FIDO-836854 format. One line per field, with one value per residue: residue number from 1; residue in three letters; x, y, z of N, C-alpha, C in turn. Coordinates in Angstrom, 2 decimals. Layout:
BEGIN
num = NUM ... .
residu = ALA ... .
n.x = X ... .
n.y = Y ... .
n.z = Z ... .
ca.x = X ... .
ca.y = Y ... .
ca.z = Z ... .
c.x = X ... .
c.y = Y ... .
c.z = Z ... .
END
This chain:
BEGIN
num = 1 2 3 4 5 6 7 8 9 10 11 12 13 14 15 16 17 18 19 20 21 22 23 24 25 26 27 28 29 30 31 32 33 34 35 36 37 38 39 40 41 42 43 44 45 46 47 48 49 50 51 52 53 54 55 56 57 58 59 60 61 62 63 64 65 66 67 68 69 70 71 72 73 74 75 76 77 78 79 80 81 82 83 84 85 86 87 88 89 90 91 92 93 94 95 96 97 98 99 100 101 102 103 104 105 106 107 108 109 110 111 112 113 114 115 116 117 118 119 120 121 122 123 124 125 126 127 128 129 130 131 132 133 134 135 136 137 138 139 140 141 142 143 144 145 146 147 148 149 150 151 152 153 154 155 156 157 158 159 160 161 162 163 164 165 166 167 168 169 170 171 172 173 174 175 176 177 178 179 180 181 182 183 184 185 186 187 188 189 190 191 192 193 194 195 196 197 198 199 200 201 202 203 204 205 206 207 208 209 210 211 212 213 214 215 216 217 218 219 220 221 222 223 224 225 226 227 228 229 230 231 232 233 234 235 236 237 238 239 240 241 242 243 244 245 246 247 248 249 250 251 252 253 254 255 256 257 258 259 260 261 262 263 264 265 266 267 268 269 270 271 272 273 274 275 .
residu = MET LEU GLU GLU ALA LEU ILE GLN GLN LEU ALA ALA GLU LEU ASP ALA SER GLU ARG SER ARG VAL ALA VAL GLU HIS PHE SER ARG ARG PHE PRO ALA MET THR VAL ALA ASP GLY TYR ARG VAL GLY ARG ALA TRP VAL ALA GLN GLN VAL ALA GLY GLY ARG THR VAL ILE GLY HIS LYS ILE GLY LEU THR SER ARG ALA MET GLN ILE SER SER GLN ILE ASP GLU PRO ASP TYR GLY THR LEU LEU ASP SER MET ARG PHE THR ALA ARG ALA GLY GLU VAL LEU GLU ILE PRO ALA ALA ARG PHE ILE ALA PRO ARG VAL GLU VAL GLU LEU ALA PHE VAL LEU LYS SER GLN LEU ARG GLY PRO SER VAL THR VAL ASP ASP VAL LEU ALA ALA THR GLU TYR VAL THR PRO ALA ILE GLU ILE ILE ASP ALA ARG ILE GLU GLN PHE ASP ARG HIS THR ARG ALA MET ARG LYS VAL PHE ASP THR ILE SER ASP ASN ALA ALA ASN ALA GLY ILE VAL VAL GLY GLU GLY ASP ALA ARG TYR ARG ALA ASP ALA LEU THR THR ASP LEU PRO LEU CYS GLY ALA ILE LEU ARG GLN ASN GLY VAL VAL GLU GLU THR GLY LEU ALA ALA GLY VAL GLN GLY HIS PRO ALA ILE GLY ILE ALA TRP LEU ALA ASN LYS LEU ALA PRO TRP GLY GLU SER LEU GLN ALA GLY GLU ILE VAL LEU ALA GLY SER PHE THR ARG PRO VAL ALA ALA LYS ALA GLY ASP LEU PHE GLU ALA ASP TYR GLY PRO LEU GLY VAL LEU ARG PHE ARG PHE VAL .
n.x = 88.02 89.94 89.97 92.73 93.33 92.29 93.91 96.37 95.67 95.22 97.77 99.10 97.88 98.99 101.64 101.42 100.56 102.80 104.58 103.27 102.78 100.29 97.80 95.76 92.29 90.73 91.22 89.79 87.25 86.32 86.32 84.79 84.91 87.51 90.33 92.80 94.71 94.35 95.32 98.07 98.63 98.28 100.32 102.58 102.37 102.80 105.48 106.69 106.28 107.94 110.46 110.60 110.94 113.54 114.37 115.78 115.34 116.11 115.52 113.22 110.32 108.72 105.60 103.06 103.63 103.13 100.75 98.74 98.63 97.82 95.27 93.99 94.05 92.50 93.50 95.24 97.93 101.29 102.11 103.69 106.20 108.15 111.54 113.19 116.00 115.89 114.74 116.54 118.45 121.52 123.00 125.74 128.18 128.33 127.32 124.52 122.02 120.38 117.11 114.94 111.91 109.94 109.77 107.85 104.43 102.90 104.91 106.02 107.89 109.56 111.10 113.43 115.02 117.40 117.93 120.65 121.29 123.32 122.98 120.58 117.09 114.58 111.22 108.91 109.47 111.08 112.89 113.46 116.07 117.19 117.06 118.85 121.21 121.49 121.99 124.06 124.59 122.96 121.54 120.94 118.01 115.84 112.50 110.72 107.49 104.63 101.77 100.49 98.04 95.24 95.45 93.26 89.96 88.78 86.12 84.59 86.21 87.05 89.47 92.04 91.86 93.30 93.65 94.16 96.56 98.31 98.22 99.54 102.29 102.73 102.86 105.46 108.08 110.65 114.00 116.34 119.65 122.70 126.17 129.03 128.29 128.01 127.36 125.22 126.66 126.27 126.69 125.80 123.12 120.96 120.83 121.23 119.77 116.85 116.86 117.81 117.59 116.04 115.97 113.92 114.21 112.61 113.25 114.71 113.07 112.02 110.19 109.53 110.30 111.69 111.95 113.53 112.36 109.70 108.87 107.27 108.55 111.07 112.97 113.76 111.76 109.81 111.23 111.53 108.83 108.21 109.84 108.60 106.06 106.42 106.91 104.68 104.36 106.46 108.78 111.69 113.89 116.87 120.47 122.40 120.30 118.38 116.35 113.73 112.70 110.42 108.63 109.42 108.39 105.81 104.59 105.96 104.94 106.34 107.78 108.95 111.94 112.03 114.12 115.52 116.65 117.78 118.67 120.52 122.06 124.85 124.90 124.95 123.99 121.42 121.07 119.00 117.44 114.48 114.19 .
n.y = 93.51 91.32 90.78 91.57 89.67 87.33 87.10 86.48 84.06 82.45 82.45 81.05 78.58 77.84 77.56 75.40 73.49 73.22 72.04 69.68 68.45 68.24 69.37 72.34 73.38 75.28 78.71 80.64 79.53 79.21 81.80 83.86 86.59 87.26 88.99 89.77 91.43 90.67 88.09 88.53 89.74 87.60 85.92 87.50 87.60 84.92 84.64 86.39 84.95 82.77 84.01 84.96 82.55 81.94 81.73 83.05 85.65 85.23 86.09 86.43 85.24 85.08 84.41 82.95 84.07 83.69 84.38 82.49 81.15 83.25 83.79 81.35 81.50 83.63 86.28 89.34 89.85 88.92 86.94 86.93 85.74 84.88 83.92 81.73 80.90 78.23 76.98 76.61 74.60 73.25 72.29 70.45 70.50 67.71 65.98 64.30 65.87 65.21 65.42 65.61 64.05 63.97 66.45 67.87 68.35 68.02 68.09 69.96 70.58 73.30 74.98 77.58 80.88 82.49 85.66 87.25 89.81 92.78 95.26 97.46 97.45 99.66 100.50 103.18 103.18 101.44 100.18 97.89 98.27 99.28 96.99 95.26 96.67 96.43 93.79 91.15 88.59 86.07 82.90 79.34 77.85 75.90 75.86 74.56 73.96 73.85 72.68 73.89 74.81 73.08 71.88 71.04 71.33 69.47 68.88 69.81 69.43 71.54 73.69 75.44 78.97 82.11 83.70 81.84 80.68 82.90 83.52 81.29 81.77 82.21 79.63 78.74 76.56 75.57 75.93 75.17 75.66 75.96 75.14 76.58 76.48 77.74 81.24 83.93 86.94 90.45 92.00 90.45 90.09 91.40 90.61 87.80 86.46 86.08 83.99 81.81 78.40 75.37 71.90 69.66 66.69 63.83 61.06 60.19 60.75 63.19 65.75 68.45 71.35 74.60 78.20 81.07 83.38 82.93 83.97 86.56 87.70 88.69 87.78 89.80 91.65 90.84 91.11 93.87 94.54 93.34 94.77 97.26 96.59 95.95 98.37 99.97 98.66 99.44 98.05 96.57 95.20 93.65 94.06 91.19 89.44 86.67 86.37 84.69 84.50 83.50 80.70 78.96 76.63 74.12 73.05 70.07 67.15 65.61 62.82 60.64 59.04 59.95 61.08 64.03 66.03 69.04 70.58 73.17 73.70 75.54 76.81 74.90 71.94 70.91 68.43 66.35 64.38 63.18 61.85 .
n.z = 108.31 110.26 113.81 116.00 117.97 116.87 114.61 115.83 116.97 114.69 113.58 115.57 115.21 112.76 113.53 115.29 113.45 111.80 113.59 114.35 111.96 110.84 108.82 108.98 108.91 106.23 106.56 105.19 104.76 107.33 108.24 106.51 105.99 105.67 104.32 101.75 102.94 105.61 105.43 104.98 107.42 109.18 108.24 108.84 111.62 112.21 111.34 113.16 115.50 114.97 114.88 117.48 118.67 118.11 115.47 112.39 110.03 106.65 104.15 101.39 99.55 96.36 94.96 92.79 90.25 87.56 84.97 84.58 87.06 88.69 87.73 88.32 91.07 91.56 91.75 91.05 91.07 92.14 95.13 98.40 100.75 103.70 104.19 106.38 108.49 109.24 107.12 105.12 102.92 101.87 98.90 97.93 95.34 93.19 95.08 96.64 98.22 101.27 102.34 105.02 104.77 106.67 107.77 106.50 105.34 102.92 100.68 97.83 94.84 93.33 90.58 90.56 90.52 92.59 93.95 95.36 97.49 97.53 98.47 100.06 99.15 98.98 98.78 97.78 95.00 93.52 90.76 87.96 87.07 89.43 90.99 89.65 90.02 92.74 93.17 94.13 93.08 91.03 91.50 90.99 92.48 94.52 95.49 98.19 98.63 100.81 102.74 105.29 105.84 104.74 101.40 99.94 100.99 103.74 104.02 101.79 99.61 98.17 96.66 98.43 99.09 97.94 100.18 102.17 101.27 101.33 104.07 104.97 104.83 102.13 101.24 101.55 102.60 102.47 101.11 98.62 97.91 96.02 96.66 95.66 93.00 89.58 88.95 87.99 87.49 88.28 85.94 83.86 84.01 82.66 79.91 79.85 81.86 81.51 79.68 80.99 81.55 82.84 83.71 85.28 86.90 88.23 90.01 87.79 85.64 83.35 84.55 84.40 82.43 81.82 81.24 82.63 81.74 81.94 84.30 84.52 82.35 83.04 85.79 87.62 87.67 89.48 91.87 92.13 92.32 94.79 96.61 96.46 97.31 99.96 101.13 102.22 104.65 106.07 105.60 104.01 101.46 102.40 102.41 101.72 101.94 100.64 97.82 96.46 93.18 91.98 90.63 87.59 86.68 86.98 90.24 91.62 93.13 96.05 97.82 100.47 99.54 96.93 94.34 93.18 90.46 89.42 86.65 85.57 83.38 82.33 84.80 86.73 88.72 90.89 93.22 95.07 97.64 99.09 102.24 .
ca.x = 89.34 89.85 90.51 94.12 93.36 92.06 95.13 97.36 95.19 95.46 99.22 99.44 97.44 100.00 102.82 101.11 100.50 104.16 105.22 102.57 102.68 98.87 97.27 94.54 91.21 90.82 90.82 88.82 85.92 85.92 86.17 84.53 85.20 88.95 90.83 94.22 95.47 94.32 96.22 99.45 98.76 98.48 101.67 103.55 102.29 103.47 106.92 107.09 106.36 109.14 111.62 110.62 111.41 114.96 114.69 116.29 114.90 117.22 115.09 111.81 109.93 107.62 104.83 101.98 104.21 102.61 99.38 97.84 98.47 97.05 93.87 93.46 93.95 91.61 94.28 95.81 99.32 101.93 102.07 105.05 106.38 109.43 112.45 113.84 117.23 115.55 114.23 117.60 119.23 122.62 123.43 127.14 128.44 128.73 126.70 123.06 121.56 119.27 116.13 113.99 110.52 109.07 109.66 106.81 103.12 102.65 105.89 106.10 109.17 109.49 112.39 113.48 116.30 117.49 118.73 121.34 121.45 124.50 122.56 119.16 116.08 113.46 110.21 107.94 109.75 112.17 112.78 114.28 117.47 117.60 117.26 120.09 122.33 121.58 122.18 125.42 124.58 121.76 121.97 119.82 117.39 114.60 111.61 109.85 106.25 103.92 100.37 100.10 96.59 94.90 95.35 91.86 89.14 88.44 84.67 84.02 87.25 87.36 90.86 92.19 91.84 94.54 93.77 94.79 97.95 99.06 98.35 100.47 103.62 102.76 103.12 106.88 108.52 112.06 114.74 117.58 120.60 123.95 127.41 130.08 127.79 128.18 126.39 125.15 127.09 125.37 126.85 125.21 121.73 119.97 120.69 121.29 118.92 115.56 117.06 118.27 116.65 116.28 115.28 113.69 113.97 112.19 113.55 115.23 112.07 111.86 108.85 109.29 111.34 111.22 112.87 113.30 111.49 108.33 108.57 106.91 109.46 112.40 112.78 113.99 110.51 109.17 111.99 111.15 107.44 108.21 110.39 107.57 104.91 106.77 107.08 103.63 104.50 107.69 109.78 112.49 114.80 118.13 121.72 122.68 119.13 118.05 114.97 113.29 112.00 109.20 108.86 109.10 107.82 104.71 105.07 105.98 104.77 107.48 107.57 110.18 112.53 112.14 115.37 115.33 117.82 117.44 119.84 120.49 123.09 126.12 124.82 125.13 122.92 121.05 120.59 118.53 116.54 113.67 114.45 .
ca.y = 93.24 90.44 91.35 91.18 88.44 86.22 86.99 85.77 82.68 81.73 82.27 79.96 77.34 77.49 77.10 74.04 72.63 72.93 71.14 68.39 67.97 68.03 70.61 72.87 73.66 76.56 79.93 81.38 78.95 79.46 83.25 84.34 88.02 87.42 89.71 89.57 92.12 89.81 86.98 88.99 89.96 86.28 85.48 88.28 87.17 83.61 84.89 86.99 83.87 81.98 84.80 84.94 81.22 81.79 81.66 84.28 85.94 85.26 86.62 86.45 84.52 85.62 83.34 83.30 85.03 83.49 84.84 81.35 80.91 84.34 83.59 80.21 81.91 84.79 87.42 90.00 90.16 87.84 87.02 86.83 85.21 85.11 82.80 81.64 80.09 76.82 76.47 76.54 73.39 73.55 71.15 70.55 69.99 66.32 65.20 64.30 66.40 64.48 66.29 64.76 64.21 64.12 67.86 68.49 67.73 67.61 68.91 70.03 71.16 74.28 75.44 79.04 81.55 83.28 86.88 87.56 91.26 93.40 96.52 97.53 97.92 100.20 101.13 102.61 103.49 100.59 99.74 96.73 98.72 99.35 95.61 94.75 97.37 96.00 92.34 90.61 87.54 85.24 81.50 78.38 77.55 75.12 76.14 73.48 74.51 72.90 73.04 73.88 74.87 72.04 72.29 70.79 71.31 68.11 68.70 70.10 69.16 72.78 74.10 76.59 80.26 82.87 84.17 80.76 80.55 84.05 83.31 80.18 82.23 81.99 78.19 78.41 75.70 75.24 76.42 74.47 76.44 75.25 75.66 76.50 76.46 78.97 82.27 85.10 88.19 91.57 92.54 89.54 89.83 91.95 89.86 86.35 85.86 85.54 82.78 80.71 77.29 74.28 70.62 69.02 65.25 63.15 59.63 59.97 61.12 64.63 66.18 69.85 72.20 75.98 79.32 82.11 84.39 82.63 84.76 87.93 88.19 88.81 87.58 91.01 92.41 90.47 91.64 95.28 94.55 93.01 95.91 98.31 96.07 95.95 99.74 100.45 98.00 99.94 97.01 96.65 94.08 94.02 93.51 89.85 88.58 85.86 86.58 83.77 85.35 82.88 79.46 78.90 75.32 73.76 72.32 68.61 66.53 64.81 61.93 59.98 58.17 60.61 61.74 65.12 66.66 70.26 70.87 74.53 73.86 76.12 77.27 73.78 70.98 70.69 67.06 66.14 63.27 63.19 60.59 .
ca.z = 108.89 111.42 115.03 116.23 118.75 115.94 113.80 116.64 117.12 113.45 113.47 116.49 114.57 111.76 114.26 115.75 112.27 111.37 114.55 114.39 110.58 110.54 108.24 109.58 107.96 105.54 107.27 104.38 104.97 108.73 108.43 105.14 105.85 105.57 103.15 101.44 103.98 106.79 105.17 105.25 108.86 109.80 107.88 109.62 113.02 112.27 111.27 114.43 116.47 114.67 115.28 118.94 119.06 117.82 114.05 111.80 108.67 105.69 102.86 101.01 98.34 95.57 94.35 91.85 89.30 86.21 84.78 84.75 88.48 89.26 87.35 89.08 92.46 91.59 92.21 89.87 91.32 92.89 96.58 98.93 102.10 104.36 104.33 107.67 108.45 109.41 105.85 104.11 102.70 100.94 98.08 97.51 93.99 93.10 96.14 96.72 99.50 101.86 102.99 105.76 104.32 107.84 108.13 105.69 105.31 101.53 99.97 96.37 94.43 92.25 90.05 90.64 90.64 93.81 93.93 96.61 97.42 98.14 99.07 100.40 98.20 99.74 97.95 96.85 93.60 93.05 89.37 87.60 87.08 90.83 91.44 89.07 90.65 94.14 93.21 94.15 92.06 90.93 91.52 90.99 93.77 94.56 96.61 98.66 99.15 101.67 103.02 106.71 105.67 103.77 100.01 99.59 102.19 104.13 103.95 100.47 98.62 97.46 96.78 99.30 98.42 98.05 101.57 102.91 100.83 101.84 105.52 105.15 104.39 100.68 101.09 101.61 103.70 102.35 99.96 98.35 97.11 95.82 97.22 94.67 91.63 88.80 89.27 87.13 88.12 87.98 84.59 82.88 84.35 81.75 78.65 79.98 82.88 81.05 78.88 81.83 81.53 83.78 83.51 86.57 86.84 89.46 89.85 86.44 84.62 83.17 84.93 84.03 81.87 81.76 81.12 83.63 81.14 82.35 85.49 84.14 81.31 83.64 87.23 88.42 87.76 90.73 93.00 92.24 92.82 96.21 97.37 96.51 98.06 101.38 101.62 103.14 105.94 106.68 105.44 102.79 101.21 103.02 101.90 102.21 101.89 99.48 97.37 95.42 92.22 91.48 89.89 86.15 86.39 87.89 91.40 91.48 94.44 96.49 98.97 100.91 98.54 95.63 93.99 92.24 89.84 88.70 85.82 85.05 82.35 82.78 86.19 87.64 88.98 92.29 93.39 96.44 97.83 100.30 102.94 .
c.x = 89.16 90.50 91.90 94.21 93.17 93.28 96.18 96.96 95.48 96.95 99.67 99.01 98.45 101.26 102.61 101.07 101.89 104.83 104.59 102.54 101.25 98.30 95.97 93.52 91.35 90.38 89.70 87.40 85.41 85.64 85.99 84.84 86.69 89.32 92.28 95.09 95.49 95.27 97.67 99.66 99.00 99.90 102.75 103.55 102.97 104.98 107.43 107.20 107.59 110.40 111.74 111.12 112.85 115.34 115.08 115.75 116.12 116.81 113.60 111.57 108.77 106.91 103.76 102.46 103.69 101.15 98.38 97.59 97.65 95.57 93.25 93.26 93.05 92.30 94.95 97.26 99.96 101.61 103.50 105.04 107.80 110.24 113.13 115.06 116.95 115.07 115.33 118.31 120.29 123.07 124.86 127.34 128.92 128.11 125.18 122.67 120.39 118.39 115.12 112.54 109.58 108.94 108.44 105.50 102.83 103.61 105.76 107.32 108.95 110.90 112.40 114.91 116.27 118.41 119.36 121.76 122.74 124.17 121.05 118.31 114.86 112.50 109.81 108.28 110.91 111.88 113.63 115.75 118.02 117.90 118.58 121.31 122.56 121.90 123.65 125.56 123.22 122.21 120.76 119.30 116.16 113.77 110.81 108.62 105.49 102.53 100.08 98.60 96.25 94.85 93.91 91.06 88.65 86.95 84.14 84.94 87.55 88.83 90.96 92.27 93.14 94.74 94.49 96.27 98.81 99.26 99.45 101.86 103.82 103.21 104.58 107.22 110.01 112.67 116.03 118.44 121.91 125.12 128.50 129.61 128.09 127.07 126.37 125.60 126.20 125.48 126.24 123.70 120.75 119.75 120.55 120.19 117.59 115.70 117.63 117.20 117.00 115.44 115.14 113.35 113.59 112.36 113.93 114.30 111.96 110.41 108.53 110.53 110.79 112.34 112.52 112.43 110.03 107.91 108.43 107.85 110.88 112.23 112.97 112.72 109.81 109.89 111.63 109.73 107.43 108.74 109.35 106.36 105.17 106.77 105.96 103.67 105.73 108.84 110.52 113.29 116.19 119.34 121.99 121.50 119.04 116.60 114.68 112.36 110.70 109.51 108.59 108.80 106.63 105.28 104.94 105.93 105.94 107.09 108.91 110.65 112.72 113.48 115.10 116.67 117.33 118.69 119.67 121.57 124.37 126.09 124.92 123.87 122.69 120.46 120.19 117.50 115.77 113.81 113.59 .
c.y = 92.39 91.09 90.78 89.88 87.21 86.02 86.18 84.30 81.86 81.49 81.13 78.61 76.89 76.95 75.67 73.06 72.25 71.91 69.75 67.70 67.55 69.35 71.03 73.18 75.08 77.71 80.64 80.83 79.26 80.94 83.91 85.81 88.29 88.10 89.34 90.22 91.31 88.64 87.36 89.26 88.64 85.79 86.20 87.86 85.81 83.78 85.46 85.92 83.01 82.71 84.82 83.60 80.94 81.71 83.04 84.44 86.01 85.80 86.49 85.59 85.23 84.44 83.87 84.32 84.85 83.94 83.71 81.08 82.01 84.19 82.46 80.56 83.12 86.00 88.03 90.43 88.98 87.92 86.84 86.27 85.45 83.83 82.87 80.72 78.60 76.18 76.17 75.19 73.70 72.28 71.37 69.89 68.54 65.42 65.27 64.74 65.56 65.43 65.41 65.04 64.46 65.56 68.53 67.71 67.17 68.40 68.82 70.87 72.11 74.75 76.96 79.55 82.41 84.47 87.05 89.02 91.73 94.74 96.53 97.98 98.36 100.92 102.48 102.77 102.67 100.12 98.49 97.10 98.82 97.94 95.06 95.39 96.89 94.52 91.96 89.53 86.85 83.80 80.57 78.13 76.69 75.61 74.89 74.15 73.43 73.44 72.89 74.13 73.91 72.60 72.13 70.61 69.89 67.82 68.81 69.72 70.39 73.14 75.33 77.87 81.03 83.41 83.12 80.64 81.67 83.91 82.30 80.52 82.00 80.57 77.81 77.55 75.37 75.83 75.61 75.38 75.65 75.91 75.48 76.40 77.77 79.95 83.31 86.31 89.33 92.04 91.65 89.40 90.26 91.06 88.36 85.75 85.33 84.25 81.63 79.63 76.24 73.07 69.98 67.55 64.73 61.66 59.29 60.36 62.64 64.99 67.59 70.43 73.62 76.97 80.38 83.25 84.15 83.38 86.23 88.54 88.33 88.69 88.83 91.85 92.11 91.02 93.12 95.39 94.32 94.17 97.01 97.87 96.10 97.36 100.20 99.80 98.50 98.96 97.20 95.37 94.50 93.39 92.16 88.91 87.82 86.15 85.60 84.51 84.77 81.69 79.62 77.47 75.10 73.03 70.81 67.99 65.61 63.95 61.29 58.99 58.83 61.31 62.79 65.61 67.86 70.73 72.24 74.77 74.44 76.63 76.12 72.95 70.89 69.29 66.88 65.03 63.48 61.83 60.47 .
c.z = 110.15 112.63 115.31 117.03 117.86 115.04 114.55 116.83 115.87 113.22 114.38 115.92 113.52 112.42 114.74 114.59 111.80 112.30 114.54 113.03 110.25 110.05 108.92 108.49 107.39 106.44 106.52 104.52 106.36 108.98 107.07 104.92 105.66 104.26 102.89 102.52 105.28 106.64 105.45 106.73 109.59 109.51 108.66 111.09 113.20 112.23 112.58 115.51 116.25 115.12 116.80 119.47 118.68 116.37 113.52 110.38 107.75 104.33 102.66 99.79 97.66 94.91 93.42 90.81 87.88 86.14 85.01 86.23 89.15 88.95 88.17 90.55 92.66 92.24 90.99 90.08 92.04 94.38 97.10 100.35 102.57 104.45 105.69 107.58 108.56 108.11 104.84 104.13 101.64 100.25 97.61 96.17 94.05 94.16 96.03 98.13 100.00 102.66 103.72 105.36 105.49 108.31 107.49 105.78 103.92 100.63 98.46 96.00 93.26 91.87 89.98 90.48 91.91 93.59 95.32 96.54 98.09 98.76 99.24 99.22 98.99 98.78 98.50 95.37 93.03 91.62 89.14 87.58 88.50 91.36 90.93 89.72 92.08 94.28 93.18 93.08 92.07 90.79 91.47 92.40 93.53 95.73 96.93 99.26 99.90 101.96 104.50 106.84 104.54 102.34 99.51 100.88 102.49 104.02 102.52 99.32 97.77 97.69 97.67 98.49 98.67 99.46 102.43 102.56 101.39 103.35 105.82 104.61 102.90 100.36 101.21 102.82 103.63 101.10 99.84 97.47 97.04 96.53 96.18 93.24 90.92 89.13 88.17 87.92 87.62 86.53 83.51 83.04 83.26 80.54 78.87 80.85 82.35 80.27 79.69 81.85 82.55 83.38 84.88 86.35 88.22 89.24 88.41 85.32 84.55 83.46 84.45 83.35 81.83 81.58 82.15 83.07 81.49 83.60 85.08 83.10 81.78 85.15 88.08 88.56 89.09 91.95 93.22 92.81 94.33 97.05 97.53 97.35 99.57 101.98 102.55 104.52 106.69 106.57 104.12 102.63 101.64 102.32 102.54 102.16 100.57 99.11 96.24 94.47 91.70 90.60 88.40 85.72 87.32 89.10 91.20 92.88 94.77 97.68 99.33 99.86 97.18 95.48 92.92 91.72 89.03 87.97 85.18 83.99 82.92 84.23 87.20 87.85 90.49 92.39 94.86 96.48 99.14 100.97 104.20 .
END
């Protein structure tokens, strides 16, 4: 276990990286004794620094939900991070949302669904049925992931390890949600949600398609997992929070000038451009 002073130092490095838009070197290479628990401690310390600076927690994200991603990251469960108010972008129907590319280091786009809660979920025994009962609605969402810690080590070109990703707030940097789009109400979640599909276009080219069933069979499974995972930390999912259930497409790299369209069929379309 890393000492608390080092945890705070690494969190401060992440804060500086976000402000300078210069990624830092892998924590896992610099501190080989680092554990998954240390990674979450760094992530929590970084969030605490953001909150102390005036930001507000608006929810959580779940990552590494597919088996293929878990194997590639050498982990046997998802990971999670925290959503802050500064990360939220709202796409209005019929308009193209403009997102400043300069806010990010190496942004990538993932297609997801967001659960908006109407009541608290506190582990350690939360079930999928509990999640559905606590959900106000589910709506399309895009997660923008980034790399405040280098994705590939500058010296060895080795890919960053899961300890690095977890430290880096599970790579979360932004969320795009719609305003006025159709939503799945609670009574439709069980049967309809796993079959929700999306088409992601980048500059008019279809880059990814997927079904929400790709997220562990049903996106609510990850929400229950997260509520239970937070319990040992004395934390829970709160009413009004947004929870990203996990991507059901691969991440697509973005740069200034790229126009994205995520078409969720009857649930609406999210259109946004990096400028």
